[in-house]
Backbone as a printed PyTorch tensor [residue, N CA C, xyz], in Angstrom:
tensor([[[  0.8400,  -1.1800,   0.0000],
         [  0.0000,   0.0000,   0.0000],
         [  0.8850,   1.2430,   0.0000]],

        [[  0.3680,   2.2860,  -0.6520],
         [  1.0520,   3.5700,  -0.7280],
         [  0.3390,   4.5610,   0.1840]],

        [[  1.0850,   5.1580,   1.1060],
         [  0.5600,   6.2250,   1.9460],
         [  0.9400,   7.5530,   1.3080]],

        [[ -0.0270,   8.4450,   1.1990],
         [  0.2020,   9.7520,   0.5890],
         [ -0.0280,  10.8130,   1.6630]],

        [[  1.0370,  11.5210,   2.0090],
         [  0.9870,  12.5440,   3.0490],
         [  0.7730,  13.9040,   2.3860]],

        [[ -0.2210,  14.6390,   2.8800],
         [ -0.4620,  15.9940,   2.3880],
         [ -0.4310,  16.9550,   3.5780]],

        [[  0.7080,  17.6340,   3.7970],
         [  0.7310,  18.6640,   4.8300],
         [ -0.0200,  19.8820,   4.2920]],

        [[ -0.8510,  20.5020,   5.1160],
         [ -1.6900,  21.5920,   4.6150],
         [ -1.7330,  22.7720,   5.5760]],

        [[ -1.6190,  23.9580,   4.9790],
         [ -1.8210,  25.1880,   5.7490],
         [ -2.6100,  26.1710,   4.8920]],

        [[ -3.9080,  26.1390,   5.0740],
         [ -4.8240,  27.1190,   4.4850],
         [ -4.7880,  27.1980,   2.9680]],

        [[ -4.6080,  26.0980,   2.2740],
         [ -4.6230,  26.1190,   0.8120],
         [ -6.0310,  25.8000,   0.3190]],

        [[ -6.6300,  26.6650,  -0.4960],
         [ -7.9960,  26.4260,  -0.9700],
         [ -8.1190,  25.2510,  -1.9420]],

        [[ -7.0040,  24.7140,  -2.4180],
         [ -7.0350,  23.6020,  -3.3800],
         [ -6.9770,  22.2350,  -2.7150]],

        [[ -6.9500,  22.1730,  -1.4040],
         [ -6.7620,  20.8960,  -0.7080],
         [ -7.8090,  19.8540,  -1.1000]],

        [[ -9.0880,  20.1850,  -1.0370],
         [-10.1210,  19.1990,  -1.3610],
         [-10.0050,  18.7450,  -2.8140]],

        [[ -9.7030,  19.6650,  -3.7050],
         [ -9.5460,  19.3070,  -5.1210],
         [ -8.3830,  18.3230,  -5.2980]],

        [[ -7.2920,  18.5190,  -4.5760],
         [ -6.1510,  17.6010,  -4.6550],
         [ -6.5230,  16.2260,  -4.1180]],

        [[ -7.2290,  16.1790,  -2.9960],
         [ -7.6800,  14.8970,  -2.4360],
         [ -8.5730,  14.1780,  -3.4440]],

        [[ -9.5180,  14.9000,  -4.0240],
         [-10.4300,  14.2980,  -5.0160],
         [ -9.6600,  13.7570,  -6.2110]],

        [[ -8.6690,  14.5080,  -6.6650],
         [ -7.8530,  14.0900,  -7.8110],
         [ -7.1040,  12.7890,  -7.4910]],

        [[ -6.5290,  12.7030,  -6.3140],
         [ -5.8200,  11.4810,  -5.9240],
         [ -6.7830,  10.3000,  -5.8840]],

        [[ -7.9380,  10.4900,  -5.2610],
         [ -8.9230,   9.4020,  -5.1710],
         [ -9.4000,   8.9620,  -6.5460]],

        [[ -9.5520,   9.9060,  -7.4500],
         [-10.0130,   9.5870,  -8.8020],
         [ -8.9490,   8.8640,  -9.6300]],

        [[ -7.6990,   9.2640,  -9.4930],
         [ -6.6400,   8.7640, -10.3770],
         [ -5.8790,   7.5570,  -9.8380]],

        [[ -5.9450,   7.3010,  -8.5380],
         [ -5.2240,   6.1520,  -7.9640],
         [ -5.8870,   4.8490,  -8.4020]],

        [[ -5.0660,   3.8410,  -8.6310],
         [ -5.5820,   2.5490,  -9.0690],
         [ -5.1740,   1.4050,  -8.1450]],

        [[ -4.2850,   1.6680,  -7.2330],
         [ -3.8420,   0.6390,  -6.2840],
         [ -4.4080,   0.9800,  -4.9030]],

        [[ -4.0160,   0.1900,  -3.9230],
         [ -4.4550,   0.4560,  -2.5550],
         [ -3.6620,   1.6400,  -2.0080]],

        [[ -4.3830,   2.6650,  -1.5540],
         [ -3.7380,   3.8630,  -1.0160],
         [ -4.4160,   4.2920,   0.2780]],

        [[ -3.7040,   5.1080,   1.0180],
         [ -4.3060,   5.8800,   2.1010],
         [ -3.7820,   7.2950,   1.9400]],

        [[ -4.6560,   8.2450,   2.1720],
         [ -4.2820,   9.6530,   2.1180],
         [ -4.3200,  10.1800,   3.5490]],

        [[ -3.2170,  10.7510,   3.9670],
         [ -3.1330,  11.3210,   5.3060],
         [ -2.9540,  12.8280,   5.1490]],

        [[ -3.9970,  13.5570,   5.5040],
         [ -3.9660,  15.0140,   5.4410],
         [ -3.6130,  15.5180,   6.8270]],

        [[ -2.5960,  16.3680,   6.9000],
         [ -2.2100,  16.9550,   8.1810],
         [ -2.5180,  18.4490,   8.1280]],

        [[ -3.5380,  18.8450,   8.8790],
         [ -3.9140,  20.2460,   8.9780],
         [ -2.9870,  20.9010,  10.0010]],

        [[ -2.1550,  21.8030,   9.5070],
         [ -1.0930,  22.3940,  10.3280],
         [ -1.5900,  23.6220,  11.0840]],

        [[ -2.3240,  23.3660,  12.1750],
         [ -2.7490,  24.4370,  13.0590],
         [ -3.9500,  25.2300,  12.5920]],

        [[ -4.7970,  24.6320,  11.7640],
         [ -6.0000,  25.3390,  11.3230],
         [ -7.1160,  24.3360,  11.0360]],

        [[ -8.3110,  24.8680,  10.9010],
         [ -9.4730,  24.0900,  10.4880],
         [-10.0020,  24.7190,   9.2050]],

        [[-10.1940,  23.9380,   8.1400],
         [-10.7040,  24.5150,   6.8930],
         [-12.0780,  25.1600,   7.0980]],

        [[-12.3140,  26.2670,   6.3940],
         [-13.6090,  26.9550,   6.4840],
         [-14.7390,  26.0260,   6.0570]],

        [[-14.4870,  25.2360,   5.0220],
         [-15.4610,  24.2490,   4.5480],
         [-14.9060,  22.8650,   4.9110]],

        [[-15.6520,  22.0630,   5.6730],
         [-15.1370,  20.7470,   6.0780],
         [-14.7630,  19.8740,   4.8740]],

        [[-13.7170,  19.0870,   5.0540],
         [-13.2970,  18.1620,   4.0040],
         [-14.2770,  16.9910,   3.9470]],

        [[-14.5330,  16.5090,   2.7190],
         [-15.4350,  15.3730,   2.5480],
         [-14.8230,  14.1150,   3.1510]],

        [[-15.6630,  13.3140,   3.7480],
         [-15.2030,  12.0640,   4.3490],
         [-15.0580,  10.9910,   3.2770]],

        [[-14.0420,  10.1640,   3.4470],
         [-13.7980,   9.0230,   2.5670],
         [-13.0030,   8.0100,   3.3800]],

        [[-13.3020,   6.7160,   3.2300],
         [-12.5750,   5.7130,   4.0190],
         [-11.0710,   5.6620,   3.7370]],

        [[-10.6460,   6.1820,   2.6040],
         [ -9.2210,   6.1700,   2.2720],
         [ -8.4900,   7.4100,   2.7930]],

        [[ -9.2340,   8.3480,   3.3890],
         [ -8.6500,   9.6150,   3.8250],
         [ -8.6910,   9.7190,   5.3430]],

        [[ -7.5350,  10.0220,   5.9200],
         [ -7.4450,  10.2950,   7.3580],
         [ -7.0400,  11.7470,   7.5320]],

        [[ -7.7690,  12.4540,   8.3660],
         [ -7.4810,  13.8530,   8.6370],
         [ -6.8660,  13.9450,  10.0280]],

        [[ -5.6530,  14.4700,  10.0970],
         [ -4.9700,  14.6930,  11.3690],
         [ -4.8120,  16.1960,  11.5480]],

        [[ -4.7330,  16.6370,  12.7850],
         [ -4.6120,  18.0730,  13.0200],
         [ -3.5630,  18.3610,  14.0860]],

        [[ -2.6630,  19.2660,  13.7510],
         [ -1.7370,  19.8220,  14.7290],
         [ -2.4430,  21.0250,  15.3570]],

        [[ -2.4190,  21.1250,  16.6600],
         [ -3.1570,  22.1850,  17.3550],
         [ -2.6730,  23.5850,  17.0090]],

        [[ -1.3590,  23.7320,  16.7970],
         [ -0.8470,  25.0330,  16.3740],
         [  0.0750,  24.8340,  15.1850]],

        [[  0.2450,  25.8770,  14.3960],
         [  1.0740,  25.7950,  13.2040],
         [  2.5150,  25.4880,  13.5870]],

        [[  3.0440,  24.3850,  13.0230],
         [  4.4080,  23.9670,  13.3360],
         [  5.3000,  23.9040,  12.0990]],

        [[  4.7330,  24.1500,  10.9260],
         [  5.5210,  24.1380,   9.7020],
         [  5.4480,  22.8120,   8.9720]],

        [[  5.8870,  22.8740,   7.7180],
         [  5.7580,  21.7230,   6.8340],
         [  6.5010,  20.4860,   7.3430]],

        [[  7.7320,  20.6400,   7.7920],
         [  8.5280,  19.4810,   8.2320],
         [  7.8220,  18.7420,   9.3670]],

        [[  7.3230,  19.4640,  10.3430],
         [  6.6240,  18.8290,  11.4680],
         [  5.3450,  18.1380,  10.9960]],

        [[  4.6270,  18.7760,  10.0720],
         [  3.3940,  18.1790,   9.5520],
         [  3.7010,  16.8930,   8.7830]],

        [[  4.7550,  16.9030,   7.9880],
         [  5.1480,  15.6870,   7.2590],
         [  5.5150,  14.5800,   8.2440]],

        [[  6.3290,  14.8840,   9.2330],
         [  6.7350,  13.8800,  10.2140],
         [  5.5430,  13.3230,  10.9810]],

        [[  4.5750,  14.1690,  11.3040],
         [  3.3540,  13.7440,  11.9990],
         [  2.5710,  12.7630,  11.1200]],

        [[  2.4680,  13.0870,   9.8450],
         [  1.7950,  12.1940,   8.9010],
         [  2.5390,  10.8810,   8.7050]],

        [[  3.8480,  10.9590,   8.6280],
         [  4.6670,   9.7390,   8.4770],
         [  4.4510,   8.8010,   9.6520]],

        [[  4.4160,   9.3420,  10.8480],
         [  4.2390,   8.5260,  12.0460],
         [  2.8850,   7.8120,  12.0330]],

        [[  1.8990,   8.3900,  11.3700],
         [  0.5610,   7.8030,  11.3290],
         [  0.3490,   6.8950,  10.1270]],

        [[  1.2960,   6.8660,   9.2040],
         [  1.1020,   6.0970,   7.9660],
         [  1.2620,   4.5990,   8.2130]],

        [[  0.5750,   3.8190,   7.3830],
         [  0.6660,   2.3600,   7.5060],
         [  1.0810,   1.7040,   6.1940]],

        [[  1.3920,   2.4910,   5.1880],
         [  1.7900,   1.9410,   3.8980],
         [  3.2190,   1.4250,   3.9070]],

        [[  3.4730,   0.5230,   2.9880],
         [  4.8420,   0.0230,   2.8120],
         [  5.7190,   1.1290,   2.2130]],

        [[  5.1010,   1.9480,   1.3740],
         [  5.7800,   3.0780,   0.7530],
         [  5.0150,   4.3480,   1.0860]],

        [[  5.7440,   5.4700,   1.1410],
         [  5.1420,   6.7460,   1.4970],
         [  5.5970,   7.7960,   0.4960]],

        [[  4.6500,   8.6370,   0.0930],
         [  5.0090,   9.8020,  -0.7180],
         [  4.3930,  11.0360,  -0.0730]],

        [[  5.0120,  12.1630,  -0.3030],
         [  4.4950,  13.4460,   0.1660],
         [  4.1240,  14.2510,  -1.0640]],

        [[  3.0050,  14.9390,  -0.9810],
         [  2.6330,  15.8500,  -2.0550],
         [  2.1300,  17.1490,  -1.4630]],

        [[  2.1670,  18.1790,  -2.2650],
         [  1.6090,  19.4540,  -1.8440],
         [  0.0940,  19.4100,  -1.9950]],

        [[ -0.5620,  20.4210,  -1.4530],
         [ -2.0200,  20.4480,  -1.4310],
         [ -2.6170,  21.1090,  -2.6640]],

        [[ -1.8100,  21.3290,  -3.6780],
         [ -2.2910,  21.9820,  -4.9050],
         [ -1.6780,  21.3190,  -6.1410]],

        [[ -1.7790,  19.9740,  -6.1960],
         [ -1.1680,  19.2160,  -7.2800],
         [ -2.2110,  18.4460,  -8.0820]],

        [[ -1.8360,  18.0970,  -9.3050],
         [ -2.6630,  17.2550, -10.1630],
         [ -1.9100,  15.9500, -10.4090]],

        [[ -2.6450,  14.8940, -10.7500],
         [ -2.0490,  13.5670, -10.8890],
         [ -2.5140,  12.8880, -12.1730]],

        [[ -1.6520,  12.0540, -12.7140],
         [ -1.9620,  11.2620, -13.8980],
         [ -2.7400,  10.0160, -13.4820]],

        [[ -3.5370,   9.5060, -14.3590],
         [ -4.2600,   8.2650, -14.0950],
         [ -3.2630,   7.1390, -13.8080]],

        [[ -3.4620,   6.4410, -12.7050],
         [ -2.5730,   5.3500, -12.3350],
         [ -1.2160,   5.8000, -11.8270]],

        [[ -1.1090,   7.0400, -11.3780],
         [  0.1800,   7.5640, -10.9030],
         [  0.7920,   6.6760,  -9.8310]],

        [[ -0.0520,   6.1120,  -8.9760],
         [  0.4330,   5.3000,  -7.8640],
         [  1.0690,   4.0020,  -8.3640]],

        [[  0.4520,   3.3750,  -9.3400],
         [  1.0220,   2.1430,  -9.8980],
         [  2.3420,   2.4450, -10.6060]],

        [[  2.3890,   3.5430, -11.3250],
         [  3.6270,   3.9360, -12.0170],
         [  4.7530,   4.1580, -11.0070]],

        [[  4.4570,   4.8020,  -9.8950],
         [  5.4780,   5.0020,  -8.8780],
         [  5.9230,   3.6690,  -8.2690]],

        [[  4.9540,   2.8280,  -7.9220],
         [  5.2810,   1.5700,  -7.2730],
         [  6.0710,   0.6320,  -8.1830]],

        [[  5.7660,   0.6270,  -9.4660],
         [  6.5120,  -0.2220, -10.4110],
         [  7.9760,   0.2120, -10.4420]],

        [[  8.2020,   1.5230, -10.4650],
         [  9.5770,   2.0260, -10.4810],
         [ 10.3000,   1.7340,  -9.1730]],

        [[  9.5790,   1.7310,  -8.0700],
         [ 10.1970,   1.4210,  -6.7820],
         [ 10.5810,  -0.0540,  -6.7130]],

        [[  9.6620,  -0.9070,  -7.1470],
         [  9.9010,  -2.3510,  -7.0650],
         [ 11.0900,  -2.6990,  -7.9300]]])
């Protein structure tokens, strides 16, 4: 399984990025969103593949990534920004290259 860590601080594209990952992934994934000291104005949609973690105060990207890594359960982990687009099957393409 691939764990995808998304550290986030007030980016309006976060939900769109999560949706894009869910739409384009073809293997088993988990998405771990780390809200770095904030709560989105509009709640994020629930999905069984998405875990939302929250740091109580803003600690910066490195701390948010490490917090997400500690919570991940995938054999492999990737980090992405909260404003990215993905190709269809991006996860399989990454895993094939890793293997």
